[in-house]
C-alpha positions in Angstrom: 24.8 -9.1 13.1 21.2 -9.9 14.2 18.6 -7.2 13.4 14.8 -7.3 14.1 12.4 -4.8 12.4 8.8 -4.3 13.6 6.0 -3.0 11.4 2.5 -4.4 11.2 0.2 -2.0 9.4 -1.1 -0.7 7.2 -0.8 -1.8 3.6 -0.1 1.7 2.3 2.4 2.4 5.0 4.2 -0.9 4.4 4.6 0.2 0.8 5.9 3.7 1.6 8.5 2.2 4.0 10.2 0.4 1.1 13.1 2.8 0.8 13.7 2.3 4.6 13.8 -1.5 4.2 16.1 -1.2 1.2 18.4 1.2 3.0 18.8 -1.1 6.1 19.7 -4.0 3.8 22.2 -1.8 1.9 24.0 -0.7 5.1 23.8 -4.2 6.7 24.4 -6.5 3.8 25.6 -9.4 5.8 23.1 -9.1 8.7 20.4 -11.6 9.5 17.3 -9.4 9.3 14.0 -10.6 10.9 10.8 -8.8 10.0 7.9 -8.9 12.4 4.9 -8.0 10.3 1.5 -9.1 8.9 0.7 -11.3 6.0 0.6 -8.1 3.9 4.1 -7.2 4.8 5.4 -10.7 4.0 3.4 -10.7 0.7 4.9 -7.4 -0.4 8.5 -8.2 0.3 9.1 -12.0 0.3 10.2 -11.7 -3.3 12.9 -9.2 -2.3 16.3 -9.7 -0.5 15.4 -7.2 2.3 14.6 -9.8 4.9 15.9 -13.3 5.9 13.0 -14.3 8.1 9.4 -13.3 8.7 7.4 -13.5 11.9 3.7 -13.0 11.4 2.2 -10.8 14.2 -1.1 -12.3 15.5 -1.0 -11.0 19.1 1.7 -9.9 21.5 2.2 -13.2 23.4 2.1 -15.4 20.2 4.4 -13.1 18.4 7.0 -13.1 21.2 6.8 -16.9 21.4 7.3 -17.2 17.7 10.6 -15.2 17.7 13.2 -18.0 17.9 16.1 -15.8 18.9 15.4 -13.3 21.6 18.9 -11.7 21.4 19.4 -8.9 18.8 22.1 -6.5 18.1 19.6 -3.9 16.8 15.8 -3.6 17.1 14.2 -1.1 14.8 10.6 -0.3 15.8 8.8 1.3 12.8 5.3 0.8 14.3 5.8 2.5 17.7 2.4 1.5 19.1 1.9 -0.2 22.5 2.0 -3.8 21.1 5.2 -3.2 19.2 6.8 -1.7 22.3 5.7 -4.7 24.4 7.3 -7.0 21.9 10.5 -5.0 21.9 10.6 -5.0 25.7 10.5 -8.8 25.7 13.7 -9.0 23.7 17.4 -8.9 24.7 18.9 -6.2 22.6 22.0 -4.0 22.4 20.3 -1.1 20.8 16.7 0.0 20.1 15.7 2.6 17.5 12.2 3.9 17.4 10.9 5.7 14.4 8.7 8.0 16.6 7.3 7.4 20.1 9.4 5.5 22.5 7.7 3.3 25.1 7.3 6.0 27.8 6.3 8.7 25.3 3.5 6.4 24.0 2.3 5.5 27.5 2.1 9.1 28.7 0.9 10.5 25.4 3.9 12.7 24.8 4.0 14.0 21.2 7.1 13.4 19.2 8.2 13.8 15.6 8.7 10.8 13.3 12.2 10.4 12.1 13.1 10.8 8.4 15.0 8.1 6.7 18.4 9.7 7.1 17.7 10.4 10.8 16.6 6.8 11.3 19.8 5.5 9.6 21.9 7.8 11.8 20.1 6.6 14.9 21.0 3.1 13.9 24.7 4.1 13.8 25.3 5.0 10.1 27.6 7.9 9.6 25.7 11.2 8.9 27.4 11.8 5.5 26.7 8.3 4.3 23.1 8.4 5.5 22.3 11.7 3.9 24.1 10.7 0.6 22.1 7.5 0.4 18.8 9.3 1.2 19.5 11.9 -1.6 19.9 9.2 -4.3 17.6 6.4 -3.2 14.4 8.0 -1.8 11.9 6.8 -4.5 9.6 4.0 -3.5 10.3 1.0 -5.7 8.5 -2.2 -4.9 10.1 -5.5 -6.0 8.0 -7.3 -8.7 8.2 -10.2 -11.1 7.8 -9.2 -14.8 5.4 -11.8 -16.3 5.4 -12.0 -20.1 2.5 -14.4 -20.0 0.3 -11.7 -18.4 1.2 -9.2 -21.1 0.4 -11.8 -23.8 -2.9 -12.7 -22.1 -4.0 -9.0 -22.0 -2.9 -8.4 -25.6 -4.9 -11.4 -26.8 -8.0 -10.6 -24.8 -8.1 -6.9 -25.5 -6.7 -6.7 -29.0 -3.6 -4.5 -28.1 -5.7 -1.9 -26.3 -4.3 -0.2 -23.3 -5.3 -1.9 -20.1 -6.8 -0.4 -16.9 -7.0 -2.2 -13.5 -9.9 -1.4 -11.2 -10.6 -2.2 -7.6 -13.9 -1.4 -6.0 -12.9 -2.0 -2.5 -11.5 -0.7 0.7 -10.8 -2.3 4.1 -13.7 -3.6 6.3 -13.5 -0.6 8.5 -13.7 2.0 5.7 -17.0 1.4 3.9 -17.3 5.2 3.5 -14.3 5.2 1.1 -16.1 3.1 -1.5 -17.2 4.9 -4.7 -19.7 2.1 -5.2 -20.2 -1.0 -7.4 -22.8 0.8 -9.5 -20.4 3.6 -10.4 -17.6 1.2 -11.2 -19.9 -0.9 -13.4 -21.0 2.3 -15.3 -17.3 3.3 -15.6 -16.4 0.0 -17.2 -19.3 0.3 -19.7 -17.9 3.8 -20.5 -14.4 2.5 -21.0 -15.0 -0.9 -22.7 -14.7 0.2 -26.3 -11.4 2.0 -25.8 -9.6 0.0 -23.1 -9.2 -3.5 -21.6 -10.3 -3.8 -18.0 -8.8 -6.0 -15.3 -10.7 -6.3 -12.0 -8.7 -6.9 -8.8 -9.6 -7.3 -5.2 -9.9 -9.7 -2.2 -12.7 -11.8 -0.9 -14.2 -8.5 0.4 -14.9 -7.5 -3.3 -16.5 -10.7 -4.4 -20.0 -9.3 -4.1 -19.1 -6.3 -6.2 -17.5 -8.6 -8.7 -20.6 -10.7 -9.1 -22.7 -7.6 -9.6 -20.3 -6.1 -12.2 -19.9 -9.3 -14.2 -23.6 -9.6 -14.9 -23.3 -6.8 -17.4 -19.5 -6.6 -18.0 -18.2 -10.1 -18.2 -17.2 -9.9 -21.9 -15.2 -6.7 -21.3 -12.9 -7.7 -18.5 -10.7 -10.2 -16.8 -11.3 -10.7 -13.1 -8.6 -11.6 -10.6 -10.8 -10.9 -7.6 -9.7 -13.2 -4.7 -7.5 -15.1 -7.2 -4.0 -13.6 -6.4 -1.5 -13.2 -3.7 0.4 -9.9 -3.4 3.3 -11.1 -5.5 0.9 -11.8 -8.4 -1.0 -8.6 -7.8 2.3 -6.6 -8.1 2.9 -8.3 -11.5 -0.6 -7.5 -12.6 -0.4 -3.9 -11.6 3.0 -3.5 -13.3 1.6 -5.0 -16.5 -1.4 -2.7 -16.9 -1.2 0.9 -18.1 -3.4 2.5 -15.4 -4.9 1.7 -12.0 -8.1 3.3 -10.7 -9.4 2.7 -7.2 -10.5 4.1 -3.9 -8.2 5.5 -1.3 -6.7 2.2 -0.2 -3.6 -0.1 -0.3 -3.7 -1.1 -4.0 -3.2 2.5 -5.1 0.1 2.4 -3.2 1.1 -0.9 -4.7 0.3 0.3 -8.2 2.3 3.4 -7.7 5.1 1.4 -6.0 5.6 -0.6 -9.2 5.6 2.6 -11.3 2.1 2.4 -12.8 0.0 5.6 -13.1 -3.0 5.9 -10.8 -6.3 7.7 -10.3 -7.4 7.6 -6.7 -11.0 8.4 -5.7 -11.4 10.1 -2.4 -14.9 10.0 -0.8 -14.6 10.4 3.0 -10.8 10.9 3.5 -8.5 13.7 2.7 -6.3 13.9 -0.5 -3.3 14.4 1.8 -3.2 10.5 1.8 -2.9 10.4 -2.0 0.1 8.6 -3.7 0.5 11.8 -5.7 2.2 13.4 -2.6 4.5 10.4 -1.8 7.8 9.6 -3.5 6.6 7.4 -6.3 7.6 7.2 -10.0 4.8 7.8 -12.6 1.9 10.2 -13.0 -0.7 10.1 -10.3 -4.0 11.9 -10.2 -6.9 12.1 -7.7 -10.5 13.2 -7.6 -12.4 14.4 -4.6 -15.9 15.9 -3.9 -16.4 19.5 -4.9 -16.3 22.3 -2.3 -20.2 22.1 -2.2 -19.9 19.0 -0.1 -19.3 20.6 3.3 -19.0 17.4 5.2 -15.9 16.3 3.2 -13.6 14.9 4.5 -15.6 13.4 7.4 -13.3 10.4 8.3 -16.3 8.5 9.4 -16.1 4.8 8.6 -19.8 4.6 7.7 -21.6 7.6 6.2 -24.3 8.9 8.5 -26.2 10.7 5.8 -26.7 9.9 2.0 -23.0 9.5 0.9 -23.2 12.9 -0.8 -19.5 12.7 -1.5 -19.9 9.6 -3.7 -22.8 11.1 -5.6 -20.7 14.2 -6.3 -18.1 12.2 -8.2 -19.3 11.1 -11.6 -18.3 8.6 -14.2 -17.6 11.5 -16.6 -15.2 13.0 -14.0 -13.2 9.8 -13.9 -13.3 9.3 -17.7 -11.8 12.8 -18.2 -8.9 11.9 -15.9 -8.4 8.6 -17.8 -8.1 10.5 -21.1 -5.6 12.9 -19.5 -3.3 10.1 -18.4 -3.7 7.7 -21.4 
């Protein structure tokens, strides 16, 4: 059987879809499954057995051209935006299953409900009783990861057996308003340094923050900023005892490997918090107080003085750290 799955974005959504990917492989053990995704999707799952082939989406025409076999028994569109529908339309397929909008609903703006995992499986042709039974027992998000003993030994040696906290100062390019700020993170590290080991993570987007923090905190941390792929990042986040960061993808990755998290919400609602998803572990969040009337604004750049950021203090975060650890 030849199956194609489409899902490009976002990092958090790619993590929360893990039970779906796992279920499809469970019910189609011998199928050749192709995943049309981004580098993030490939990075998250290339150490799993969920997919046999990855096609990186870089544009509709290039993606269609990159798909070697245009004939599929089943196409599962988990993205359901216009580009994903255009890709699907270009393929020969016996069956198409959309998680939410079909092509015409998307074009004409007709609202539709997103399918649950068991509904999606039934739409693919799995018997209802089997789909519901599987969903009941396999709904927790569990990312694949590699357990690296060398990491644990490195942290133990560097931090004298202290518990270790991973921090990320960043967010995506679009969401500058989500960032709690490098000054706050620096001061948090100085507050934590005597009790905990600190590991700094991030991409090239966080290199400026890293340089600022290292000026005062170099002796208290190990930095992996722009030094890891997603497979390595999963191992790091599995090895530490706690992750702290803004409302962004790494919170979902940490929760996906079972590590407790503290997520800082500045401009977006706590409804996006990993606490409310199906993850193992203890997950806390912090948001601005009710006095900050503009929260949540959902503006990518704050038009005022980032009052939400100023309202969340290092002491607030430290209190939550002590609660978890």
